[in-house]
C-alpha positions as CSV (number, residue, x, y, z in Angstrom):
1,M,113.7,123.0,107.5
2,L,115.6,121.5,110.2
3,N,118.5,120.0,108.8
4,K,118.3,116.4,110.7
5,L,121.9,115.7,110.0
6,G,122.2,118.3,113.0
7,L,120.0,116.4,115.6
8,S,123.1,114.4,116.8
9,G,125.2,115.3,120.0
10,H,123.9,116.7,123.5
11,G,125.4,119.8,124.0
12,E,124.9,122.9,122.8
13,A,125.0,123.0,118.7
14,K,126.5,126.5,116.9
15,V,123.3,127.4,114.4
16,E,123.1,129.8,111.8
17,Y,119.6,131.5,111.6
18,L,118.2,131.9,108.7
19,D,114.7,133.9,106.9
20,G,112.2,131.0,108.0
21,D,115.3,127.9,108.2
22,F,118.1,127.9,110.6
23,R,121.3,125.7,109.0
24,I,123.2,123.3,111.9
25,I,127.0,124.4,111.9
26,S,127.9,122.1,114.5
27,P,126.2,119.6,115.9
28,G,124.0,119.5,119.6
29,A,120.7,118.8,121.3
30,Y,119.9,122.3,122.0
31,V,120.7,126.0,121.8
32,L,120.3,128.7,123.8
33,C,117.9,131.6,124.1
34,A,120.4,135.1,124.2
35,V,117.8,136.9,127.1
36,T,117.4,134.0,129.9
37,G,120.0,131.7,129.0
38,E,117.6,128.8,128.8
39,R,118.0,125.5,126.1
40,I,116.2,125.5,124.2
41,P,116.1,122.1,122.8
42,L,116.3,122.2,118.4
43,E,113.2,120.1,117.6
44,Q,111.3,122.9,119.6
45,L,113.2,126.2,118.6
46,S,111.0,128.7,116.6
47,L,112.3,131.7,117.7
48,W,115.3,134.0,116.3
49,S,116.6,137.1,115.2
50,V,118.3,136.7,112.1
51,D,120.4,140.4,112.0
52,R,121.6,139.3,115.7
53,Q,122.1,135.7,115.1
54,E,120.5,134.4,118.6
55,A,117.3,132.7,119.2
56,Y,114.6,133.4,121.2
57,A,112.3,130.8,124.3
58,T,109.6,132.7,123.9
59,P,107.4,135.1,122.6
60,Q,107.2,137.3,124.3
61,I,111.5,137.1,125.3
62,A,111.6,137.9,121.4
63,L,109.5,141.2,121.9
64,E,111.2,142.7,124.5
65,R,114.4,141.9,123.1
66,T,113.2,143.6,119.4
67,F,111.8,146.5,121.4
68,P,112.6,146.6,125.0
69,N,111.3,150.6,125.2
70,A,107.6,149.0,124.2
71,A,106.9,147.6,127.9
72,K,108.6,150.4,129.8
73,K,106.1,152.7,127.4
74,K,102.6,151.0,128.9
75,A,103.4,152.1,132.7
């Protein structure tokens, strides 16, 4: 569950990504997508990798990051 105390702040939050949850280490309003650099508001954060400790803006980006050669095989 989202740590509501972490929503204070206006910059980038530092987050520890857990299985099915995340913990806010340093308060902020957003995290950055590991692939695109897009800002993801904490209240919209739903995709991340526990192993890589990184967030993703969209399901497509997460899929491409996890399986980088999958799209190339279809072409």
